[in-house]
C-alpha positions in Angstrom: 110.2 173.1 85.0 107.4 170.6 85.6 107.5 169.5 82.0 111.2 168.7 82.4 110.5 166.7 85.6 107.7 164.8 84.0 110.0 164.0 81.0 112.7 162.8 83.3 110.2 160.6 85.2 109.1 159.1 81.9 112.7 158.3 80.9 113.3 156.6 84.3 110.1 154.6 84.0 111.0 153.6 80.4 114.5 152.5 81.5 113.0 150.4 84.4 110.6 148.7 82.0 113.4 148.0 79.6 115.5 146.5 82.4 112.6 144.3 83.5 112.0 143.1 79.9 115.7 142.3 79.4 115.8 140.4 82.7 112.7 138.4 81.6 114.2 137.7 78.2 117.5 136.5 79.8 115.6 134.2 82.1 113.7 132.6 79.2 117.0 132.2 77.2 118.6 130.5 80.2 115.7 128.1 80.5 115.8 127.4 76.8 119.6 126.8 77.0 119.2 124.4 79.9 116.5 122.4 78.2 118.5 122.2 75.0 121.6 121.0 76.9 119.5 118.3 78.6 118.0 117.2 75.2 121.5 117.0 73.6 122.9 115.1 76.6 120.0 112.7 76.4 120.6 112.2 72.7 124.3 111.5 73.3 123.4 108.9 76.0 120.6 107.4 74.0 122.8 106.6 71.0 125.9 105.9 73.1 127.9 108.8 71.6 127.6 107.3 68.1 128.8 110.1 65.7 126.8 108.8 62.7 123.5 108.8 64.7 124.2 112.2 66.3 125.0 113.7 62.9 121.4 113.2 61.9 120.4 115.9 64.4 123.3 118.1 63.6 125.3 117.2 66.6 128.5 115.3 67.4 130.0 113.4 70.3 132.0 115.2 72.9 135.6 116.0 71.9 138.6 115.2 74.0 139.5 118.0 76.4 142.0 120.5 75.1 145.1 120.8 77.3 145.8 124.1 78.9 148.4 126.4 77.3 151.6 126.8 79.3 151.9 130.4 80.7 154.8 132.6 79.9 157.4 134.0 82.3 156.4 136.7 84.7 157.4 140.3 83.8 159.0 143.0 85.9 159.9 140.9 88.9 161.4 143.2 91.6 161.5 143.8 95.3 159.4 146.8 96.3 160.3 146.9 100.0 162.4 145.0 102.5 162.8 145.0 106.2 164.0 142.8 109.0 162.1 139.5 108.6 160.0 140.5 105.6 160.2 141.2 101.9 157.7 142.6 99.5 157.8 141.7 95.9 155.8 142.8 92.9 155.5 141.5 89.3 153.3 141.7 86.3 151.3 138.8 84.8 152.9 137.0 81.8 152.2 138.6 78.5 151.9 135.4 76.6 150.8 131.8 77.1 147.9 130.4 79.0 146.2 131.6 82.1 148.2 131.3 85.4 146.6 128.9 87.9 149.0 130.0 90.7 152.4 131.5 91.2 155.1 129.6 93.0 157.8 131.6 94.8 161.0 129.9 95.7 164.1 131.1 97.5 167.6 129.9 98.1 170.1 131.3 100.6 173.0 133.0 99.1 176.0 130.9 100.2 179.2 129.7 98.7 177.6 126.3 98.1 174.1 126.7 96.7 171.4 125.7 99.2 168.1 123.9 98.7 165.2 125.7 97.1 162.4 126.6 99.5 158.9 126.8 98.2 156.3 129.2 99.7 153.3 127.2 101.2 150.7 129.8 100.2 149.4 131.2 96.9 151.3 134.4 96.3 150.0 137.3 94.3 151.7 140.4 93.0 152.5 142.9 95.8 152.7 140.1 98.4 154.6 140.8 101.7 156.4 137.8 103.0 157.4 137.1 106.6 159.1 133.9 107.7 159.7 133.5 111.4 162.5 135.7 112.6 164.8 135.1 109.6 165.8 138.1 107.7 165.1 137.7 104.0 167.6 139.4 101.7 167.1 140.3 98.1 170.0 137.9 97.2 168.0 134.9 98.4 165.3 135.4 95.8 166.4 133.8 92.6 163.5 132.7 90.6 159.7 132.6 90.3 158.0 129.8 88.6 154.5 129.5 87.3 152.4 126.5 88.1 149.5 125.2 86.0 147.5 122.9 88.1 150.1 120.6 89.6 152.6 120.8 86.7 155.4 123.3 87.3 156.8 125.3 84.4 160.4 126.5 84.6 
């Protein structure tokens, strides 16, 4: 039994030493990465982002930023619970498109003449319970959910 315990202690000590070695290695790589980034930024500034001069060291000027992809439509939008003055909705993230910055929930009262759309003032998330004063929210009021990417609204 004592041999098993000493073998187990040796394994634990070896794992701890390996973890310390990996942590030290990661720290050195992070320092190397930081110094390389500084050197390349200095080179870009020194030659005023001239591609021909930067090509001599195997580098190129910064590229224009890539615009974000438009997210797809949410999936499985449904009301999970409803009571007087509150409504709980749930949905799944879009299966395609870019990353969603925020969800925008809008409602319109069900009336003979369509009313104005109301936008929620908070950042909703799936499974959100919504209360708005003493007004009773009905399922018929909820018509659409739009996704927002930054400030641009996708319909």
